[in-house]
Biopython code that builds the backbone (N, CA, C, O; Angstrom):
import numpy as np
from Bio.PDB.StructureBuilder import StructureBuilder

atoms = [
    (1, "MET", "N", (3.733, -19.237, 26.351)),
    (1, "MET", "CA", (4.930, -19.181, 25.397)),
    (1, "MET", "C", (3.741, -19.185, 24.176)),
    (1, "MET", "O", (2.601, -19.582, 24.414)),
    (2, "SER", "N", (4.160, -18.689, 22.838)),
    (2, "SER", "CA", (3.685, -18.974, 21.983)),
    (2, "SER", "C", (4.938, -19.460, 20.941)),
    (2, "SER", "O", (6.133, -19.178, 20.852)),
    (3, "THR", "N", (3.868, -20.473, 20.095)),
    (3, "THR", "CA", (4.675, -21.521, 19.275)),
    (3, "THR", "C", (4.603, -20.254, 18.019)),
    (3, "THR", "O", (3.645, -19.581, 17.638)),
    (4, "ARG", "N", (6.076, -20.267, 17.573)),
    (4, "ARG", "CA", (6.168, -19.581, 15.816)),
    (4, "ARG", "C", (5.703, -20.806, 14.721)),
    (4, "ARG", "O", (5.892, -22.022, 14.749)),
    (5, "VAL", "N", (5.169, -20.126, 13.972)),
    (5, "VAL", "CA", (4.570, -20.495, 12.766)),
    (5, "VAL", "C", (4.705, -20.363, 11.685)),
    (5, "VAL", "O", (3.578, -20.191, 11.221)),
    (6, "GLY", "N", (5.679, -20.319, 10.647)),
    (6, "GLY", "CA", (5.796, -20.371, 9.211)),
    (6, "GLY", "C", (4.396, -20.763, 8.390)),
    (6, "GLY", "O", (3.866, -21.817, 8.740)),
    (7, "PHE", "N", (3.788, -20.033, 7.375)),
    (7, "PHE", "CA", (3.109, -20.563, 6.703)),
    (7, "PHE", "C", (3.444, -19.753, 4.923)),
    (7, "PHE", "O", (3.549, -18.598, 4.512)),
    (8, "VAL", "N", (3.511, -21.121, 4.312)),
    (8, "VAL", "CA", (4.173, -20.884, 2.991)),
    (8, "VAL", "C", (3.317, -20.970, 1.753)),
    (8, "VAL", "O", (3.650, -21.848, 0.957)),
    (9, "GLY", "N", (2.218, -20.182, 1.422)),
    (9, "GLY", "CA", (1.366, -20.901, 0.237)),
    (9, "GLY", "C", (-0.108, -20.265, 0.973)),
    (9, "GLY", "O", (-1.022, -20.705, 1.671)),
    (10, "LEU", "N", (0.269, -19.023, 0.380)),
    (10, "LEU", "CA", (-1.419, -18.147, 0.501)),
    (10, "LEU", "C", (-2.883, -18.917, -0.525)),
    (10, "LEU", "O", (-3.731, -18.196, -1.052)),
    (11, "GLY", "N", (-2.895, -19.718, -0.578)),
    (11, "GLY", "CA", (-3.557, -19.772, -1.976)),
    (11, "GLY", "C", (-5.309, -20.288, -1.618)),
    (11, "GLY", "O", (-5.768, -20.075, -0.495)),
    (12, "ASN", "N", (-6.144, -20.956, -2.691)),
    (12, "ASN", "CA", (-7.587, -21.328, -2.166)),
    (12, "ASN", "C", (-7.442, -22.545, -0.861)),
    (12, "ASN", "O", (-8.500, -22.620, -0.236)),
    (13, "ILE", "N", (-6.554, -23.316, -0.438)),
    (13, "ILE", "CA", (-6.257, -23.870, 0.565)),
    (13, "ILE", "C", (-5.275, -23.458, 1.830)),
    (13, "ILE", "O", (-5.415, -23.741, 3.020)),
    (14, "GLY", "N", (-4.252, -22.711, 1.190)),
    (14, "GLY", "CA", (-3.523, -21.902, 2.031)),
    (14, "GLY", "C", (-4.236, -21.076, 2.944)),
    (14, "GLY", "O", (-4.176, -21.338, 4.145)),
    (15, "LYS", "N", (-4.876, -20.153, 2.547)),
    (15, "LYS", "CA", (-5.209, -19.063, 2.931)),
    (15, "LYS", "C", (-5.822, -18.926, 3.914)),
    (15, "LYS", "O", (-5.408, -18.328, 4.907)),
    (16, "PRO", "N", (-7.086, -19.546, 3.781)),
    (16, "PRO", "CA", (-8.368, -19.813, 4.895)),
    (16, "PRO", "C", (-7.015, -21.098, 6.225)),
    (16, "PRO", "O", (-7.185, -21.007, 7.441)),
    (17, "MET", "N", (-6.504, -21.545, 5.969)),
    (17, "MET", "CA", (-5.662, -22.261, 6.626)),
    (17, "MET", "C", (-4.766, -21.315, 7.621)),
    (17, "MET", "O", (-4.928, -21.332, 8.841)),
    (18, "ALA", "N", (-3.989, -20.649, 7.088)),
    (18, "ALA", "CA", (-3.529, -19.560, 7.333)),
    (18, "ALA", "C", (-4.214, -18.514, 8.603)),
    (18, "ALA", "O", (-3.668, -17.992, 9.575)),
    (19, "LEU", "N", (-5.645, -18.475, 8.116)),
    (19, "LEU", "CA", (-6.288, -17.228, 8.652)),
    (19, "LEU", "C", (-7.099, -17.900, 9.859)),
    (19, "LEU", "O", (-7.917, -17.153, 10.395)),
    (20, "ARG", "N", (-7.022, -18.855, 10.230)),
    (20, "ARG", "CA", (-7.416, -19.929, 11.117)),
    (20, "ARG", "C", (-5.953, -19.582, 12.166)),
    (20, "ARG", "O", (-6.035, -19.139, 13.311)),
    (21, "LEU", "N", (-5.011, -19.822, 11.638)),
    (21, "LEU", "CA", (-3.734, -19.759, 12.557)),
    (21, "LEU", "C", (-3.572, -18.169, 13.031)),
    (21, "LEU", "O", (-3.340, -17.829, 14.191)),
    (22, "ALA", "N", (-3.706, -17.453, 12.140)),
    (22, "ALA", "CA", (-3.413, -15.969, 12.420)),
    (22, "ALA", "C", (-4.545, -15.686, 13.526)),
    (22, "ALA", "O", (-4.194, -14.710, 14.189)),
    (23, "ALA", "N", (-5.899, -16.249, 13.998)),
    (23, "ALA", "CA", (-6.689, -15.509, 14.725)),
    (23, "ALA", "C", (-6.788, -16.438, 16.210)),
    (23, "ALA", "O", (-7.618, -16.349, 17.115)),
    (24, "ALA", "N", (-5.339, -17.554, 16.033)),
    (24, "ALA", "CA", (-5.446, -18.949, 17.091)),
    (24, "ALA", "C", (-4.588, -18.282, 18.292)),
    (24, "ALA", "O", (-3.644, -17.539, 18.023)),
    (25, "GLU", "N", (-4.934, -18.562, 19.559)),
    (25, "GLU", "CA", (-4.340, -17.826, 20.527)),
    (25, "GLU", "C", (-2.831, -18.659, 20.523)),
    (25, "GLU", "O", (-2.900, -19.654, 19.803)),
    (26, "GLY", "N", (-1.924, -18.533, 20.958)),
    (26, "GLY", "CA", (-0.614, -19.193, 21.626)),
    (26, "GLY", "C", (0.337, -19.405, 20.095)),
    (26, "GLY", "O", (1.278, -20.194, 20.008)),
    (27, "VAL", "N", (-0.176, -18.474, 18.907)),
    (27, "VAL", "CA", (0.339, -18.917, 18.000)),
    (27, "VAL", "C", (0.856, -17.694, 17.551)),
    (27, "VAL", "O", (0.174, -16.825, 18.092)),
    (28, "ASP", "N", (1.653, -17.214, 16.888)),
    (28, "ASP", "CA", (2.798, -16.377, 16.190)),
    (28, "ASP", "C", (3.111, -16.645, 14.918)),
    (28, "ASP", "O", (4.114, -17.344, 14.774)),
    (29, "LEU", "N", (2.546, -16.294, 13.944)),
    (29, "LEU", "CA", (2.680, -16.458, 12.616)),
    (29, "LEU", "C", (2.938, -15.447, 11.799)),
    (29, "LEU", "O", (2.477, -14.308, 11.725)),
    (30, "GLN", "N", (3.940, -16.168, 11.045)),
    (30, "GLN", "CA", (5.086, -15.448, 9.510)),
    (30, "GLN", "C", (4.267, -16.109, 8.576)),
    (30, "GLN", "O", (4.033, -17.315, 8.665)),
    (31, "VAL", "N", (3.786, -15.342, 7.626)),
    (31, "VAL", "CA", (3.740, -15.897, 5.713)),
    (31, "VAL", "C", (4.389, -15.292, 5.018)),
    (31, "VAL", "O", (4.878, -14.164, 5.080)),
    (32, "TYR", "N", (4.411, -16.556, 3.876)),
    (32, "TYR", "CA", (5.112, -15.943, 2.416)),
    (32, "TYR", "C", (4.182, -16.632, 1.786)),
    (32, "TYR", "O", (3.595, -17.641, 2.179)),
    (33, "ASP", "N", (3.995, -15.706, 0.194)),
    (33, "ASP", "CA", (3.468, -15.799, -1.036)),
    (33, "ASP", "C", (4.161, -15.197, -2.061)),
    (33, "ASP", "O", (4.527, -14.035, -1.886)),
    (34, "VAL", "N", (4.390, -15.704, -2.999)),
    (34, "VAL", "CA", (4.479, -14.493, -4.072)),
    (34, "VAL", "C", (3.662, -13.918, -4.728)),
    (34, "VAL", "O", (3.888, -13.741, -5.925)),
    (35, "ALA", "N", (2.491, -13.464, -4.148)),
    (35, "ALA", "CA", (1.556, -12.758, -4.708)),
    (35, "ALA", "C", (1.182, -12.195, -3.153)),
    (35, "ALA", "O", (0.592, -12.649, -2.172)),
    (36, "PRO", "N", (1.947, -10.806, -3.545)),
    (36, "PRO", "CA", (1.532, -9.644, -2.623)),
    (36, "PRO", "C", (-0.187, -9.443, -1.748)),
    (36, "PRO", "O", (-0.394, -8.877, -0.675)),
    (37, "GLU", "N", (-0.777, -9.842, -2.283)),
    (37, "GLU", "CA", (-2.655, -9.813, -1.847)),
    (37, "GLU", "C", (-2.708, -10.394, -0.785)),
    (37, "GLU", "O", (-3.266, -9.753, 0.105)),
    (38, "PRO", "N", (-2.221, -11.694, -0.438)),
    (38, "PRO", "CA", (-2.966, -12.593, 0.273)),
    (38, "PRO", "C", (-1.978, -12.363, 1.528)),
    (38, "PRO", "O", (-2.261, -12.624, 2.697)),
    (39, "VAL", "N", (-0.947, -11.905, 1.129)),
    (39, "VAL", "CA", (0.097, -11.766, 2.376)),
    (39, "VAL", "C", (-0.314, -10.392, 3.098)),
    (39, "VAL", "O", (-0.118, -10.212, 4.300)),
    (40, "ALA", "N", (-0.978, -9.317, 2.141)),
    (40, "ALA", "CA", (-1.388, -8.169, 2.731)),
    (40, "ALA", "C", (-2.681, -8.436, 3.992)),
    (40, "ALA", "O", (-2.738, -8.199, 5.199)),
    (41, "GLU", "N", (-3.607, -9.036, 3.011)),
    (41, "GLU", "CA", (-4.810, -9.584, 3.807)),
    (41, "GLU", "C", (-4.245, -10.772, 5.149)),
    (41, "GLU", "O", (-4.869, -10.811, 6.209)),
    (42, "LEU", "N", (-3.214, -11.530, 4.945)),
    (42, "LEU", "CA", (-2.556, -11.953, 6.527)),
    (42, "LEU", "C", (-2.292, -10.876, 7.365)),
    (42, "LEU", "O", (-2.987, -10.621, 8.348)),
    (43, "VAL", "N", (-1.360, -10.259, 7.037)),
    (43, "VAL", "CA", (-1.041, -8.881, 8.236)),
    (43, "VAL", "C", (-1.972, -8.507, 8.480)),
    (43, "VAL", "O", (-2.256, -8.859, 9.625)),
    (44, "ALA", "N", (-3.016, -7.703, 7.866)),
    (44, "ALA", "CA", (-3.938, -7.570, 8.181)),
    (44, "ALA", "C", (-4.992, -8.049, 9.199)),
    (44, "ALA", "O", (-5.778, -7.289, 9.763)),
    (45, "ALA", "N", (-4.919, -9.657, 9.416)),
    (45, "ALA", "CA", (-5.348, -10.238, 10.239)),
    (45, "ALA", "C", (-4.571, -10.564, 11.601)),
    (45, "ALA", "O", (-5.016, -11.372, 12.416)),
    (46, "GLY", "N", (-3.654, -10.032, 11.736)),
    (46, "GLY", "CA", (-2.447, -10.360, 13.093)),
    (46, "GLY", "C", (-1.136, -11.038, 12.101)),
    (46, "GLY", "O", (-0.496, -11.711, 12.908)),
    (47, "ALA", "N", (-0.605, -11.134, 11.026)),
    (47, "ALA", "CA", (0.154, -12.033, 11.082)),
    (47, "ALA", "C", (1.210, -11.346, 10.445)),
    (47, "ALA", "O", (0.811, -10.337, 9.864)),
    (48, "ALA", "N", (2.967, -11.645, 10.321)),
    (48, "ALA", "CA", (3.478, -10.868, 10.274)),
    (48, "ALA", "C", (3.828, -11.436, 8.387)),
    (48, "ALA", "O", (3.568, -12.482, 7.792)),
    (49, "ALA", "N", (4.576, -10.029, 7.923)),
    (49, "ALA", "CA", (4.978, -10.923, 6.502)),
    (49, "ALA", "C", (6.803, -11.418, 6.344)),
    (49, "ALA", "O", (7.412, -10.610, 7.045)),
    (50, "ALA", "N", (7.398, -12.004, 5.963)),
    (50, "ALA", "CA", (8.662, -12.663, 5.640)),
    (50, "ALA", "C", (9.058, -12.100, 4.356)),
    (50, "ALA", "O", (8.224, -11.831, 3.492)),
    (51, "ASP", "N", (10.385, -11.904, 4.199)),
    (51, "ASP", "CA", (10.817, -11.933, 2.999)),
    (51, "ASP", "C", (11.516, -12.633, 1.927)),
    (51, "ASP", "O", (12.012, -12.205, 0.885)),
    (52, "SER", "N", (11.429, -14.015, 2.503)),
    (52, "SER", "CA", (11.411, -14.635, 1.581)),
    (52, "SER", "C", (10.980, -15.830, 2.841)),
    (52, "SER", "O", (10.713, -15.757, 4.041)),
    (53, "VAL", "N", (11.103, -17.130, 1.644)),
    (53, "VAL", "CA", (11.132, -18.178, 2.487)),
    (53, "VAL", "C", (12.291, -18.584, 3.718)),
    (53, "VAL", "O", (12.315, -18.838, 4.923)),
    (54, "ALA", "N", (13.170, -18.465, 2.611)),
    (54, "ALA", "CA", (14.749, -18.606, 4.162)),
    (54, "ALA", "C", (14.657, -17.674, 5.140)),
    (54, "ALA", "O", (15.031, -18.274, 6.148)),
    (55, "ALA", "N", (14.391, -16.608, 5.431)),
    (55, "ALA", "CA", (13.827, -15.704, 6.464)),
    (55, "ALA", "C", (12.767, -16.597, 7.543)),
    (55, "ALA", "O", (12.920, -16.923, 8.720)),
    (56, "LEU", "N", (11.867, -16.779, 6.771)),
    (56, "LEU", "CA", (10.680, -17.401, 7.145)),
    (56, "LEU", "C", (10.518, -18.266, 8.119)),
    (56, "LEU", "O", (9.813, -18.212, 9.127)),
    (57, "ALA", "N", (11.751, -19.643, 7.440)),
    (57, "ALA", "CA", (12.340, -20.602, 7.875)),
    (57, "ALA", "C", (13.208, -20.570, 9.393)),
    (57, "ALA", "O", (13.052, -21.204, 10.436)),
    (58, "ALA", "N", (14.298, -19.396, 8.922)),
    (58, "ALA", "CA", (14.727, -19.275, 9.947)),
    (58, "ALA", "C", (14.291, -18.559, 11.455)),
    (58, "ALA", "O", (14.948, -18.406, 12.484)),
    (59, "ALA", "N", (13.026, -18.235, 11.139)),
    (59, "ALA", "CA", (12.353, -17.576, 12.412)),
    (59, "ALA", "C", (11.535, -18.297, 13.092)),
    (59, "ALA", "O", (11.397, -18.107, 14.300)),
    (60, "VAL", "N", (10.786, -19.347, 12.355)),
    (60, "VAL", "CA", (9.500, -20.067, 13.332)),
    (60, "VAL", "C", (9.897, -21.637, 14.069)),
    (60, "VAL", "O", (10.872, -22.327, 13.772)),
    (61, "ASP", "N", (9.464, -21.769, 14.493)),
    (61, "ASP", "CA", (9.564, -23.350, 14.756)),
    (61, "ASP", "C", (9.020, -24.106, 13.616)),
    (61, "ASP", "O", (9.714, -24.777, 12.852)),
    (62, "VAL", "N", (7.808, -23.970, 13.546)),
    (62, "VAL", "CA", (7.028, -24.839, 12.914)),
    (62, "VAL", "C", (6.625, -24.349, 11.586)),
    (62, "VAL", "O", (6.038, -23.267, 11.548)),
    (63, "VAL", "N", (6.863, -25.015, 10.438)),
    (63, "VAL", "CA", (6.674, -24.615, 8.465)),
    (63, "VAL", "C", (5.323, -25.355, 7.860)),
    (63, "VAL", "O", (5.011, -26.543, 7.778)),
    (64, "CYS", "N", (4.675, -24.160, 7.482)),
    (64, "CYS", "CA", (3.739, -25.402, 6.598)),
    (64, "CYS", "C", (3.291, -25.102, 5.650)),
    (64, "CYS", "O", (2.640, -24.063, 5.538)),
    (65, "VAL", "N", (3.514, -25.952, 4.652)),
    (65, "VAL", "CA", (3.949, -25.566, 3.413)),
    (65, "VAL", "C", (2.481, -26.023, 2.490)),
    (65, "VAL", "O", (2.145, -27.204, 2.397)),
    (66, "MET", "N", (1.763, -24.984, 1.900)),
    (66, "MET", "CA", (0.559, -25.008, 0.857)),
    (66, "MET", "C", (1.018, -24.794, -0.608)),
    (66, "MET", "O", (0.190, -24.789, -1.519)),
]
sb = StructureBuilder()
sb.init_structure("model")
sb.init_model(0)
sb.init_chain("A")
sb.init_seg("    ")
for serial, (resi, resn, name, xyz) in enumerate(atoms, 1):
    if name == "N":
        sb.init_residue(resn, " ", resi, " ")
    sb.init_atom(name, np.array(xyz, "f"), 0.0, 1.0, " ", f" {name:<3s}", serial, name[0])
structure = sb.get_structure()
């Protein structure tokens, strides 16, 4: 069973943390940021992109905000 995790804020601190979560077993990661580049990088690493913070929060068990 996977834990559904949402990550908002993929800047200097958030992006490395989210990349670690994307690589972790048992984590189903969704991400959101206002900048498209870090979101694309996380999607390439296995995360799913959320359309909004509200959509992300509705779809996950845990929300991380950086």
